[in-house]
VEXDREN-2710 file (C-alpha; in Angstrom, 1 decimal):
% VEXDREN-2710
k/r/px/py/pz
1/MET/0.0/0.0/0.0
2/ALA/2.8/2.4/0.9
3/ALA/4.4/1.7/-2.5
4/ILE/1.2/2.5/-4.3
5/LEU/0.7/5.7/-2.4
6/ALA/4.2/6.7/-3.2
7/LYS/3.6/6.2/-6.9
8/VAL/0.4/8.3/-6.7
9/ARG/2.3/11.0/-4.9
10/ARG/5.0/11.1/-7.6
11/ALA/2.4/11.2/-10.3
12/LEU/0.7/14.2/-8.7
13/THR/3.8/16.0/-7.7
14/PRO/6.3/15.7/-10.5
15/GLY/9.0/17.5/-8.5
16/LYS/10.9/20.5/-9.9
17/GLY/10.4/19.5/-13.5
18/LYS/12.1/21.1/-16.5
19/LYS/13.7/24.5/-16.5
20/SER/14.4/26.9/-19.3
21/GLU/17.8/28.3/-19.9
22/ASP/16.9/31.4/-17.9
23/GLY/15.8/29.2/-14.9
24/ARG/12.1/29.7/-15.4
25/ASP/9.8/26.6/-15.1
26/GLN/9.2/25.0/-18.5
27/TRP/6.4/22.8/-19.9
28/PRO/7.3/19.1/-20.0
29/SER/6.5/19.1/-23.8
30/ARG/5.1/21.3/-26.5
31/ALA/2.0/19.1/-26.5
32/ALA/1.4/19.9/-22.8
33/PHE/1.5/23.6/-23.5
34/LEU/-0.8/23.3/-26.5
35/LEU/-3.3/21.1/-24.7
36/ALA/-3.4/23.4/-21.6
37/SER/-3.7/26.5/-23.8
38/MET/-6.4/24.9/-25.9
39/GLY/-8.2/24.0/-22.7
40/GLY/-8.4/27.7/-21.9
41/ALA/-10.1/28.2/-25.2
42/ILE/-12.1/25.0/-25.7
43/GLY/-14.7/24.6/-22.9
44/GLN/-18.3/23.7/-22.5
45/GLY/-19.1/26.9/-24.3
46/ASN/-17.9/25.3/-27.5
47/ILE/-20.6/22.6/-27.1
48/ILE/-23.4/24.7/-25.8
49/ARG/-22.8/28.4/-26.5
50/TYR/-21.5/28.2/-30.1
51/PRO/-24.4/26.1/-31.5
52/SER/-26.9/28.3/-29.7
53/GLN/-25.5/31.4/-31.6
54/VAL/-25.6/29.5/-34.9
55/PHE/-29.1/28.3/-34.3
56/ASN/-30.2/31.9/-33.7
57/ASN/-28.5/33.0/-36.9
58/ILE/-29.2/29.9/-39.0
59/GLY/-27.5/29.4/-42.4
60/LEU/-24.1/29.2/-44.0
61/GLN/-23.9/33.0/-44.1
62/TRP/-22.9/32.7/-40.4
63/PHE/-19.4/31.6/-41.5
64/ILE/-18.6/34.8/-43.4
65/PRO/-18.5/37.1/-40.3
66/TYR/-17.3/34.2/-38.2
67/LEU/-14.2/33.5/-40.3
68/LEU/-13.4/37.2/-40.8
69/SER/-13.4/37.6/-37.1
70/VAL/-11.1/34.7/-36.7
71/PHE/-8.5/36.3/-39.0
72/ILE/-9.0/39.9/-37.8
73/LEU/-9.4/39.4/-34.1
74/ALA/-8.5/36.0/-32.8
75/ILE/-5.3/35.1/-34.6
76/PRO/-3.6/38.5/-34.3
77/GLY/-4.6/38.8/-30.6
78/LEU/-3.1/35.4/-29.8
79/MET/0.0/36.2/-31.8
80/LEU/0.5/39.2/-29.5
81/GLU/-0.2/37.4/-26.2
82/VAL/1.8/34.2/-26.9
83/SER/4.7/36.2/-28.3
84/ILE/5.1/38.7/-25.5
85/GLY/4.7/36.0/-22.9
86/GLN/7.4/33.8/-24.4
87/ALA/9.8/36.7/-25.3
88/TYR/9.4/38.7/-22.1
89/ARG/9.4/35.7/-19.7
90/GLY/6.6/36.7/-17.4
91/GLY/2.9/36.9/-16.6
92/SER/0.6/39.6/-17.9
93/VAL/1.9/42.4/-15.7
94/ALA/5.6/41.6/-16.1
95/ALA/5.3/41.1/-19.9
96/TYR/3.4/44.3/-20.5
97/ASN/5.8/46.2/-18.2
98/LYS/8.7/44.9/-20.4
99/MET/6.8/46.3/-23.4
100/ASN/6.4/49.7/-21.7
101/ARG/5.8/50.5/-18.1
102/ARG/2.6/52.4/-19.1
103/MET/1.1/49.0/-20.2
104/ARG/1.3/47.6/-16.7
105/GLY/-2.4/48.5/-16.1
106/VAL/-3.5/46.5/-19.1
107/GLY/-1.8/43.4/-17.6
108/LEU/-3.3/44.0/-14.3
109/ALA/-6.8/44.6/-15.8
110/SER/-6.5/41.2/-17.6
111/MET/-5.7/39.6/-14.3
112/MET/-8.7/41.1/-12.7
113/VAL/-11.0/39.9/-15.6
114/SER/-9.7/36.4/-15.0
115/ALA/-10.2/36.8/-11.2
116/VAL/-13.8/37.8/-11.6
117/VAL/-14.8/35.3/-14.3
118/VAL/-13.1/32.2/-12.7
119/VAL/-15.2/32.6/-9.6
120/TYR/-18.6/32.5/-11.3
121/PHE/-17.5/30.2/-14.1
122/ALA/-16.9/27.5/-11.5
123/ILE/-20.6/27.7/-10.5
124/ILE/-21.7/26.6/-13.9
125/LEU/-19.7/23.4/-13.2
126/VAL/-21.7/23.1/-10.0
127/TRP/-24.9/23.0/-12.0
128/ILE/-23.3/20.4/-14.3
129/MET/-22.4/18.3/-11.3
130/VAL/-26.0/18.3/-10.1
131/TYR/-27.1/16.9/-13.5
132/PHE/-24.2/14.4/-13.4
133/ARG/-25.3/13.1/-10.0
134/HIS/-28.9/12.6/-11.2
135/SER/-27.7/11.0/-14.4
136/PHE/-27.3/7.7/-12.4
137/THR/-31.0/7.6/-11.5
138/SER/-33.3/5.7/-13.8
139/PRO/-35.5/7.0/-15.2
140/LEU/-33.8/10.3/-15.5
141/PRO/-35.4/12.6/-13.0
142/TRP/-36.1/15.4/-15.5
143/THR/-38.1/13.1/-17.7
144/GLY/-41.3/15.0/-18.7
145/ARG/-40.3/18.1/-16.7
146/THR/-37.1/19.4/-18.1
147/GLU/-37.7/23.1/-17.3
148/GLU/-39.1/22.4/-13.8
149/PHE/-36.1/20.3/-12.9
150/TYR/-33.6/22.9/-14.1
151/TYR/-35.2/25.9/-12.3
152/THR/-36.4/24.2/-9.1
153/GLN/-33.8/21.4/-8.4
154/VAL/-30.7/22.7/-10.0
155/LEU/-30.8/26.5/-9.7
156/ARG/-33.4/26.5/-7.0
157/GLN/-34.0/30.1/-7.8
158/VAL/-36.6/32.3/-6.2
159/ASP/-38.2/34.7/-8.7
160/PRO/-37.4/38.4/-8.0
161/VAL/-40.0/41.2/-7.6
162/GLY/-39.9/43.3/-10.7
163/GLY/-39.0/47.0/-10.7
164/ALA/-40.0/49.8/-13.0
165/ILE/-38.3/52.5/-15.2
166/GLY/-40.6/55.4/-16.0
167/PRO/-40.2/58.5/-18.2
168/ASN/-38.5/60.3/-15.4
169/GLY/-36.0/57.6/-14.5
170/VAL/-36.0/54.6/-12.1
171/GLU/-39.3/54.4/-10.2
172/SER/-38.5/51.1/-8.3
173/PHE/-35.7/48.6/-8.2
174/VAL/-35.9/44.9/-8.7
175/SER/-36.0/43.1/-5.4
176/TYR/-34.5/39.7/-4.7
177/LYS/-36.3/37.8/-1.9
178/GLY/-34.3/34.5/-2.2
179/MET/-31.0/35.1/-0.3
180/GLY/-30.4/31.7/1.3
181/LEU/-27.4/29.4/0.5
182/ILE/-28.1/26.2/-1.3
183/GLY/-26.3/23.4/0.6
184/GLU/-25.8/21.1/-2.4
185/SER/-24.3/23.9/-4.5
186/VAL/-21.8/24.8/-1.7
187/GLY/-20.7/21.1/-1.5
188/TRP/-20.2/20.7/-5.2
189/SER/-18.4/24.1/-5.3
190/ALA/-15.9/22.9/-2.8
191/PHE/-15.4/19.7/-4.9
192/ILE/-14.9/21.8/-8.1
193/TRP/-12.3/24.0/-6.5
194/PHE/-10.4/21.0/-5.1
195/CYS/-10.2/19.6/-8.6
196/VAL/-9.0/22.9/-9.9
197/PHE/-6.3/23.0/-7.2
198/LEU/-5.1/19.5/-8.2
199/CYS/-4.7/20.6/-11.8
200/MET/-2.4/23.6/-11.1
201/PHE/-1.0/23.6/-7.6
202/ASN/2.6/22.5/-8.5
203/GLY/3.2/24.5/-11.7
204/VAL/3.3/23.6/-15.3
205/GLY/4.6/20.1/-14.5
206/ILE/1.3/19.0/-13.0
207/THR/-0.8/21.2/-15.3
208/GLY/0.8/19.6/-18.3
209/ARG/-0.3/16.2/-17.0
210/ALA/-3.8/17.4/-16.1
211/ALA/-4.3/18.7/-19.6
212/TYR/-4.1/15.3/-21.0
213/VAL/-7.1/14.3/-18.9
214/THR/-9.2/17.6/-19.0
215/MET/-8.6/18.4/-22.6
216/ALA/-7.6/15.2/-24.6
217/LEU/-10.2/12.9/-23.0
218/PRO/-13.2/15.2/-23.7
219/ILE/-12.3/15.4/-27.3
220/PHE/-12.8/11.6/-27.7
221/MET/-15.9/11.8/-25.6
222/THR/-17.3/14.6/-27.8
223/LEU/-16.7/12.5/-30.9
224/ILE/-18.7/9.6/-29.4
225/LEU/-21.6/12.0/-28.5
226/LEU/-21.3/13.5/-32.0
227/GLY/-21.7/10.1/-33.6
228/ARG/-24.7/9.3/-31.4
229/CYS/-26.5/12.6/-32.0
230/CYS/-26.0/12.5/-35.7
231/SER/-27.4/9.0/-35.9
232/LEU/-30.7/10.0/-34.2
233/GLU/-33.9/9.7/-36.2
234/ASN/-34.4/12.8/-38.4
235/ALA/-31.0/14.2/-37.4
236/GLY/-30.3/15.1/-41.0
237/ARG/-33.2/17.6/-40.9
238/GLY/-31.3/19.6/-38.3
239/ILE/-27.9/19.2/-39.9
240/LYS/-29.4/20.7/-43.1
241/LEU/-30.3/23.8/-41.1
242/TYR/-26.7/24.1/-40.1
243/PHE/-24.8/23.3/-43.3
244/ALA/-27.3/23.4/-46.1
245/SER/-29.2/26.6/-45.8
246/TRP/-28.6/30.2/-46.8
247/ASP/-30.2/33.5/-45.8
248/SER/-28.7/36.4/-47.7
249/ASP/-31.0/38.9/-46.0
250/ASN/-29.5/37.9/-42.6
251/LEU/-26.1/38.7/-43.9
252/ALA/-27.1/42.4/-44.0
253/SER/-28.1/42.2/-40.3
254/GLY/-25.8/44.0/-37.9
255/GLN/-26.9/41.5/-35.2
256/LEU/-25.3/38.6/-37.2
257/TRP/-21.9/40.4/-37.4
258/GLN/-22.0/41.4/-33.8
259/THR/-22.9/37.9/-32.6
260/ALA/-20.2/36.2/-34.8
261/CYS/-17.6/38.7/-33.6
262/GLY/-18.5/38.2/-30.0
263/GLN/-18.5/34.4/-30.3
264/VAL/-15.0/34.3/-31.8
265/PHE/-13.7/36.8/-29.3
266/PHE/-15.1/35.2/-26.2
267/SER/-14.5/31.6/-27.3
268/THR/-10.8/32.2/-28.1
269/GLY/-10.1/33.6/-24.7
270/VAL/-7.9/36.6/-25.7
271/GLY/-7.6/39.1/-23.0
272/PHE/-7.8/36.8/-19.9
273/GLY/-4.0/36.7/-19.6
274/TYR/-3.5/32.9/-19.5
275/TYR/-1.9/32.7/-22.9
276/ILE/0.7/35.2/-21.7
277/ALA/1.3/33.3/-18.5
278/TYR/1.4/29.9/-20.2
279/ALA/3.7/31.1/-23.0
280/SER/6.1/32.4/-20.4
281/TYR/6.8/28.8/-19.4
282/ASN/7.8/27.9/-23.0
283/SER/11.3/27.7/-24.2
284/LYS/12.3/31.2/-25.2
285/TRP/12.9/30.0/-28.8
286/ALA/9.6/28.0/-29.2
287/ASN/7.5/28.5/-32.3
288/ALA/5.1/31.1/-30.8
289/VAL/3.3/32.2/-34.0
290/GLN/2.7/28.7/-35.1
291/ASP/1.4/27.8/-31.6
292/ALA/-1.0/30.7/-31.7
293/ALA/-2.4/29.6/-35.1
294/ILE/-2.8/26.0/-33.9
295/ILE/-4.7/27.1/-30.8
296/VAL/-7.1/29.3/-32.7
297/ILE/-7.7/26.9/-35.5
298/SER/-8.2/24.0/-33.1
299/ASN/-10.7/26.0/-31.1
300/CYS/-12.7/27.0/-34.2
301/ALA/-12.6/23.5/-35.7
302/PHE/-13.7/21.9/-32.4
303/GLU/-16.8/24.1/-31.9
304/THR/-17.7/23.9/-35.6
305/ILE/-17.6/20.1/-35.6
306/ALA/-19.2/19.7/-32.2
307/ALA/-22.2/21.8/-33.3
308/PHE/-23.3/19.0/-35.5
309/ALA/-24.3/17.1/-32.3
310/LEU/-26.7/19.8/-31.3
311/PHE/-28.2/20.1/-34.8
312/GLY/-28.7/16.3/-34.8
313/VAL/-30.7/16.9/-31.6
314/VAL/-32.5/19.8/-33.3
315/GLY/-33.7/17.5/-36.1
316/TYR/-34.6/14.8/-33.7
317/LEU/-36.7/17.1/-31.6
318/ASP/-38.1/18.8/-34.7
319/ILE/-37.3/22.3/-33.6
320/ASN/-36.1/25.3/-35.7
321/PRO/-35.9/29.1/-35.4
322/SER/-39.4/29.5/-36.8
323/ASN/-41.1/27.4/-34.0
324/THR/-38.7/28.0/-31.1
325/PRO/-37.6/31.1/-29.2
326/ARG/-34.0/32.2/-29.4
327/LEU/-31.7/29.8/-27.6
328/GLY/-29.1/30.8/-25.0
329/ALA/-26.1/28.7/-23.9
330/PHE/-27.8/27.6/-20.7
331/GLU/-31.0/26.6/-22.5
332/VAL/-29.0/24.4/-24.9
333/GLY/-26.9/22.7/-22.1
334/PHE/-29.5/22.3/-19.5
335/LEU/-32.8/22.1/-21.4
336/THR/-32.4/21.1/-25.1
337/TYR/-29.7/18.4/-24.6
338/PRO/-31.3/16.9/-21.5
339/ALA/-34.7/16.7/-23.3
340/ALA/-33.0/14.7/-26.1
341/LEU/-31.1/12.4/-23.7
342/VAL/-34.3/11.3/-22.1
343/ALA/-35.6/9.9/-25.4
344/MET/-32.5/8.0/-26.3
345/PRO/-32.1/4.3/-25.7
346/GLY/-29.6/3.9/-22.8
347/ALA/-30.5/7.4/-21.6
348/ASN/-28.4/7.1/-18.4
349/PHE/-25.2/6.2/-20.2
350/TRP/-25.5/9.1/-22.6
351/ALA/-26.4/11.5/-19.8
352/VAL/-23.4/10.5/-17.8
353/LEU/-21.1/10.8/-20.9
354/PHE/-22.6/14.2/-21.8
355/PHE/-22.3/15.9/-18.4
356/LEU/-18.9/14.4/-17.7
357/THR/-17.7/15.8/-21.0
358/LEU/-19.0/19.3/-20.0
359/LEU/-17.4/18.9/-16.6
360/LEU/-13.9/18.1/-17.9
361/LEU/-14.1/20.8/-20.5
362/GLY/-15.2/23.3/-17.9
363/ILE/-12.4/22.4/-15.5
364/SER/-9.9/22.7/-18.4
365/SER/-11.1/26.3/-18.8
366/THR/-11.1/27.1/-15.1
367/TYR/-7.6/26.5/-13.9
368/PRO/-5.9/28.5/-16.6
369/MET/-7.8/31.6/-15.3
370/LEU/-6.6/31.0/-11.8
371/ASP/-3.1/30.3/-13.1
372/VAL/-3.0/33.9/-14.4
373/ILE/-3.1/35.2/-10.8
374/VAL/-0.8/32.5/-9.5
375/THR/1.8/33.4/-12.2
376/GLY/1.5/37.1/-11.4
377/ILE/2.1/36.5/-7.6
378/MET/4.9/34.1/-8.3
379/ASP/6.6/36.5/-10.6
380/ARG/6.5/39.1/-7.8
381/TYR/6.9/37.0/-4.6
382/GLY/8.0/33.6/-5.9
383/HIS/11.3/33.9/-4.1
384/LYS/9.5/34.1/-0.7
385/VAL/6.4/32.0/-1.0
386/PRO/6.1/28.4/-2.4
387/ARG/3.7/27.9/-5.3
388/PRO/1.5/25.3/-3.7
389/LEU/0.8/27.6/-0.8
390/VAL/-0.2/30.5/-3.2
391/ALA/-2.4/28.1/-5.2
392/ALA/-4.1/26.8/-2.0
393/ALA/-4.7/30.3/-0.6
394/LEU/-6.2/31.5/-3.9
395/VAL/-8.5/28.4/-4.2
396/VAL/-9.8/29.0/-0.7
397/VAL/-10.5/32.7/-1.4
398/ALA/-12.1/31.9/-4.7
399/PHE/-14.3/29.3/-3.0
400/LEU/-15.4/31.8/-0.3
401/ILE/-16.2/34.4/-2.9
402/SER/-18.1/31.9/-5.0
403/LEU/-20.6/31.3/-2.2
404/MET/-22.6/34.4/-3.3
405/TYR/-23.4/32.5/-6.5
406/CYS/-24.5/29.4/-4.5
407/THR/-27.6/31.2/-3.3
408/GLU/-31.2/31.3/-4.5
409/PHE/-30.5/34.5/-6.5
410/GLY/-27.0/33.2/-7.7
411/TYR/-28.2/32.6/-11.2
412/TYR/-29.3/36.2/-11.6
413/LEU/-26.1/37.5/-10.0
414/LEU/-24.0/35.4/-12.3
415/ASP/-25.9/36.8/-15.4
416/GLY/-25.5/40.4/-14.1
417/VAL/-21.7/40.1/-13.6
418/ASP/-21.0/37.9/-16.7
419/ARG/-22.8/40.3/-19.0
420/TRP/-20.7/43.4/-18.2
421/ILE/-17.4/41.6/-17.5
422/ASN/-17.5/40.1/-21.0
423/ASN/-19.2/42.9/-23.0
424/LEU/-17.3/45.8/-21.3
425/ALA/-14.2/44.8/-19.3
426/LEU/-12.8/42.0/-21.5
427/VAL/-13.4/43.9/-24.8
428/PHE/-11.8/47.0/-23.4
429/VAL/-8.8/45.1/-22.2
430/VAL/-8.1/43.6/-25.6
431/TRP/-8.8/47.0/-27.3
432/SER/-6.2/48.5/-25.0
433/GLU/-3.7/45.7/-25.9
434/PHE/-4.1/46.4/-29.6
435/ALA/-4.3/50.2/-29.5
436/LEU/-1.7/50.9/-26.8
437/SER/0.9/48.4/-27.9
438/THR/1.0/50.0/-31.3
439/THR/1.1/53.5/-29.9
440/ILE/3.4/53.4/-26.8
441/TYR/6.0/50.8/-27.8
442/ARG/9.2/52.7/-28.5
443/PHE/7.3/55.9/-28.9
444/LYS/10.4/57.9/-28.2
445/ASP/11.8/56.8/-31.5
446/VAL/8.7/58.3/-33.2
447/SER/8.5/61.5/-31.2
448/THR/12.2/62.3/-31.7
449/GLN/12.0/61.7/-35.5
450/THR/8.7/63.5/-36.1
451/GLY/8.4/65.9/-33.2
452/LYS/6.2/65.7/-30.2
453/PRO/3.4/67.9/-31.6
454/ALA/3.1/65.7/-34.7
455/PHE/3.0/62.6/-32.5
456/ALA/0.4/64.1/-30.2
457/PHE/-2.0/65.2/-33.1
458/TRP/-1.7/61.8/-34.9
459/ASN/-2.6/59.8/-31.8
460/GLY/-5.1/62.3/-30.5
461/GLY/-7.0/62.0/-33.8
462/TYR/-6.7/58.2/-33.6
463/PHE/-8.2/57.9/-30.1
464/LEU/-10.7/60.8/-30.3
465/GLY/-12.0/59.6/-33.6
466/GLN/-13.0/56.3/-32.1
467/ILE/-14.5/57.8/-28.9
468/ILE/-16.4/60.7/-30.5
469/GLY/-17.4/58.7/-33.5
470/VAL/-18.9/55.9/-31.5
471/ALA/-20.8/58.4/-29.2
472/VAL/-22.3/60.2/-32.2
473/GLY/-23.1/56.8/-33.8
474/HIS/-25.3/55.8/-30.8
475/HIS/-27.0/59.2/-30.4
476/VAL/-27.5/60.2/-34.0
477/SER/-26.8/57.4/-36.5
478/GLY/-24.2/54.8/-37.4
479/GLY/-23.3/56.6/-40.6
480/ALA/-22.9/60.0/-38.9
481/GLY/-20.7/58.4/-36.2
482/ALA/-18.5/56.7/-38.8
483/GLY/-18.2/59.9/-40.9
484/LEU/-17.3/62.1/-37.9
485/GLY/-14.9/59.5/-36.5
486/PHE/-13.0/59.2/-39.8
487/GLY/-13.1/63.0/-40.2
488/ILE/-11.5/63.6/-36.8
489/PHE/-8.8/61.1/-37.5
490/ALA/-8.2/62.6/-40.9
491/VAL/-7.9/66.1/-39.5
492/GLY/-5.6/65.0/-36.8
493/ALA/-3.4/63.1/-39.3
494/GLY/-3.4/66.1/-41.7
495/ILE/-2.3/68.5/-39.0
496/SER/0.3/66.0/-37.8
497/LEU/1.8/65.6/-41.2
498/LEU/2.0/69.4/-41.6
499/LEU/3.7/69.8/-38.2
500/CYS/6.0/66.8/-38.6
501/LYS/9.7/67.3/-39.2
502/THR/11.4/65.1/-41.7
503/PRO/12.9/62.0/-40.0
504/THR/16.6/61.6/-40.2
505/ALA/16.6/57.9/-39.8
506/PRO/15.7/55.7/-42.8
507/ALA/12.4/54.1/-43.3
508/PRO/11.8/50.8/-45.2
509/SER/12.3/50.8/-48.9
510/PHE/9.1/52.2/-50.4
511/TRP/8.5/54.6/-47.5
512/ASN/12.0/56.0/-47.8
513/ASN/11.4/57.4/-51.3
514/ASN/10.5/61.0/-50.1
515/ALA/10.1/63.1/-47.0
516/PHE/6.3/62.8/-46.9
517/LEU/6.3/59.0/-47.1
518/LYS/8.9/58.9/-44.3
519/ARG/6.8/61.1/-42.1
520/PHE/3.7/59.0/-42.8
521/TRP/5.6/55.8/-42.0
522/TYR/6.9/56.9/-38.6
523/LEU/3.5/58.3/-37.5
524/ALA/1.3/55.6/-38.8
525/PHE/3.2/52.3/-38.7
526/TYR/6.5/52.6/-36.8
527/SER/5.5/51.3/-33.3
528/GLY/3.5/48.3/-34.4
529/ASN/6.1/47.3/-37.0
530/GLN/9.0/47.7/-34.6
531/LEU/7.2/45.6/-32.0
532/ARG/6.8/42.9/-34.6
533/ARG/10.5/43.1/-35.6
534/ASP/11.7/43.0/-32.0
535/LEU/9.5/40.1/-31.1
536/ASN/10.5/38.2/-34.3
537/VAL/14.2/38.4/-33.2
538/ILE/13.2/35.9/-30.5
539/VAL/10.0/34.0/-31.6
540/ALA/11.0/33.7/-35.3
541/SER/14.5/32.3/-34.7
542/GLY/15.7/29.5/-36.9
543/LYS/12.8/28.0/-38.9
544/ASN/10.1/29.3/-36.7
545/TRP/7.1/31.2/-38.2
546/SER/7.4/34.9/-38.0
547/ILE/4.8/37.6/-37.2
548/PRO/3.7/38.8/-40.6
549/MET/4.3/42.3/-41.8
550/LEU/0.6/43.3/-41.9
551/TRP/0.1/42.4/-38.3
552/GLY/0.8/45.8/-36.9
553/PRO/-1.4/47.8/-39.2
554/LEU/-4.2/45.2/-38.8
555/ILE/-4.5/45.3/-35.0
556/ARG/-4.1/49.1/-34.9
557/TYR/-6.4/50.3/-37.7
558/ILE/-8.9/47.4/-38.1
559/SER/-9.0/45.2/-35.1
560/ALA/-8.9/47.9/-32.4
561/PRO/-11.7/50.1/-34.0
562/ILE/-13.9/47.1/-34.4
563/LEU/-13.4/46.1/-30.7
564/PHE/-14.2/49.7/-29.6
565/ILE/-17.5/49.6/-31.5
566/VAL/-18.3/46.2/-29.9
567/TYR/-17.4/47.7/-26.5
568/SER/-19.7/50.7/-27.0
569/LEU/-22.7/48.5/-27.7
570/ALA/-23.0/47.4/-24.1
571/TYR/-23.9/50.9/-22.7
572/PRO/-27.3/51.3/-24.4
573/GLU/-28.3/47.8/-23.0
574/PHE/-27.3/48.9/-19.5
575/TRP/-29.7/51.9/-19.7
576/THR/-32.6/49.5/-19.9
577/LEU/-31.4/47.4/-16.9
578/ARG/-30.3/50.2/-14.6
579/ASN/-33.0/49.4/-12.0
580/ASP/-31.7/45.9/-11.4
581/PRO/-29.1/45.7/-8.5
582/VAL/-27.3/42.7/-9.9
583/TYR/-26.7/44.4/-13.2
584/VAL/-25.6/47.6/-11.5
585/PHE/-23.2/45.6/-9.4
586/GLY/-21.7/43.8/-12.5
587/PHE/-21.6/47.2/-14.4
588/ILE/-19.6/48.8/-11.6
589/LEU/-17.3/45.8/-11.2
590/ALA/-16.5/45.8/-14.9
591/HIS/-15.5/49.5/-14.7
592/PHE/-13.0/48.7/-12.0
593/CYS/-11.1/46.8/-14.7
594/LEU/-11.3/49.8/-17.0
595/VAL/-9.9/52.0/-14.3
596/PHE/-7.0/49.7/-13.7
597/ALA/-6.0/50.0/-17.4
598/VAL/-6.4/53.7/-17.6
599/VAL/-4.6/54.6/-14.4
600/GLY/-1.7/52.4/-15.5
601/VAL/-1.2/54.6/-18.6
602/VAL/-1.4/57.9/-16.7
603/LEU/0.3/56.9/-13.4
604/PRO/2.4/53.8/-14.0
605/ARG/4.5/54.2/-10.8
606/TYR/1.4/53.3/-8.7
607/TYR/1.8/49.8/-10.0
608/ASP/5.4/49.3/-9.0
609/VAL/4.2/47.0/-6.2
610/PHE/2.8/44.5/-8.8
611/VAL/6.1/44.3/-10.8
612/PRO/9.0/42.0/-9.8
613/MET/11.5/44.2/-8.1
614/HIS/14.4/43.0/-10.3
615/ARG/12.3/43.9/-13.4
616/LEU/11.1/47.4/-12.6
617/ASP/13.4/48.9/-15.2
618/ASP/12.5/46.4/-17.9
619/GLY/10.6/49.0/-19.8
620/LYS/13.5/51.3/-20.0
621/ARG/15.5/50.5/-23.1
622/VAL/18.2/51.8/-25.3
623/THR/16.8/52.3/-28.8
624/ALA/17.7/53.6/-32.2
625/PRO/15.0/54.2/-34.8
626/GLY/14.6/51.2/-37.1
627/VAL/17.1/49.0/-35.3
628/THR/16.1/45.9/-33.5
629/GLU/17.0/45.5/-29.9
630/ASP/19.3/42.6/-30.4
631/SER/21.5/44.8/-32.6
632/LEU/21.9/47.2/-29.7
633/GLY/22.9/44.5/-27.2
634/VAL/20.0/45.1/-24.9
635/GLU/19.2/41.4/-24.7
636/ALA/22.0/39.1/-23.6
637/ASP/23.2/37.0/-26.5
638/ASP/23.0/33.5/-25.3
639/SER/22.4/31.8/-28.6
640/ALA/25.8/30.1/-28.5
641/GLU/24.8/28.4/-25.2
642/THR/21.3/27.3/-26.4
643/GLY/22.4/26.4/-29.9
644/SER/19.6/28.6/-31.4
645/SER/19.8/31.4/-33.8
646/ARG/18.7/34.6/-32.1
647/SER/17.3/36.2/-35.2
648/SER/16.0/35.4/-38.6
649/PRO/17.1/37.2/-41.8
650/HIS/13.9/39.3/-42.0
651/CYS/14.5/40.8/-38.5
652/LYS/18.1/42.0/-39.0
653/SER/18.7/45.7/-39.4
654/SER/19.7/47.0/-42.8
655/PRO/23.0/48.7/-43.5
656/GLU/21.2/52.1/-43.5
657/GLU/19.7/51.3/-40.1
658/ASP/23.1/50.2/-38.8
659/LYS/24.5/53.5/-39.9
660/SER/21.8/55.4/-38.1
661/ARG/22.6/53.5/-34.9
662/GLY/25.4/55.9/-33.9
663/GLU/23.3/58.9/-34.8
664/GLU/20.1/58.2/-32.9
665/ILE/20.6/56.5/-29.6
666/ILE/17.7/57.2/-27.3
667/ARG/17.1/56.1/-23.7
668/GLU/13.5/56.2/-22.7
669/LYS/12.9/58.1/-19.4
670/PRO/11.0/56.4/-16.6
END
């Protein structure tokens, strides 16, 4: 018995594990990193949320905005996060501090988003556990009363007393009478948090092993469910709705584009910080760009294929958008699927398999969010506190906070917080990542080459155009907002080009043809392009994939404005819900995340406490316009020790850039 226990202990606590050349913990294998990262993206939402969105926007036209969003938002965002985590060797705060100290707040805001989401996300797993427990009872206890079982035995919610909004404002607030704790929910919550602790308490060594269970196993289980659902009677009728119908009128609907954009954005998981944290445990010379593409494509492929299961059920139950109200994720997972499971031969087996799959996928998405916080704490205090103790303390705190969702009004509270954290805070964080990284990175190079007034007018027009354009779009019309927004940006750009002095440092080939083009290059594209080139020095070494040339302009001038529009859409919705305390609470909580990001830009020194002491000066760098950092010797050249090439041919500075090195050496001030 002692020998068996010893083997179990060694399996659960793999010791110190692998180390990178810089002494940081390292994933046991590339597969472990990819599975853990895909677990953050692929969750139960891929099985229940994605098909609900497709059902509500039925037809192949769904895939046009969906695929555009994949290439405009998801892949560029993941390239940024995986690359900076791997190259800058730290969690979200340390990585963004390395980019520029004014980005610290963005890293901290992403940590806060994960902290808020992980607490209520675990409660969804509690509801799954209730179904899982009852799946062993024959006949299934929700037979003939699917809705009643969900609302009275799973959620056990007490309906609130409605409020009212009159022409003069709020007349009365919604009142929640059910405030008691639900004992079963508390017990399952403790169990879920214990499982989360086991998956991440000892670092990437144990997380890599857990990923094979929580990510790889559900993939096979999903394929089994897929085969069963697609073989149901009349399943083809539902599958035709999914992949053999077309509604060109719906393609012109703004709702379709907004929904598809939101699905890709939330499903991929950009902005939570766990890709940065996980990539920091990669080898510094890993193929980051290829990894980012694999994660996004795997996530999209999984949810696209898994949706066939629901549409098999849709055909079996003979439902379609014309005879069924719009479906939400919870309706699909806890009403539609359970109703179909009841009618299947061997109902108990399929119910156990379905809810176990949802549980494992949910756990695989939960511990990465907690790992974001653990990584941030370990970056700052890891030399003083052991990781298992940090993980245990966070799990206990998270469990205690989650108790407010284990109440009779917990479902309403979850909806109130989830709505604004996702629609406001998360979108704003990723917008900040895109917009600020292409503005602030090595901005001294730009301001010294073009002059501070030109730099200020260009970026003032860029940010004010988005803010004022969106505001006018909501209060007047979309066309008026777009026109005014573009107009403000054009005016700012025009004034900037008039005030701009001619850069003395060279620009890339085409842009170096005349003084006007050089000015335009430095003002419009320099920061994003230089970030790409500096990251490629590390992540594109050897035969690794490189960040493409169009990446910088894409995230600055296309992705960021799209996200700001999506972000703004949440405010009109709040105005109709401002008399509900749970929505007001979620709205305020979301804005704390926004404040963290904004304060970090204005007053970065206030966040010194969150940055590792030995890395406080990481954002201070010696630079020369157009010259990559490795050419200036900022990074220690250890390629001889690792046997890897530090840079690929496309990242090396040109002879003209090397010549300018001695002319323009700039040290950024704190």
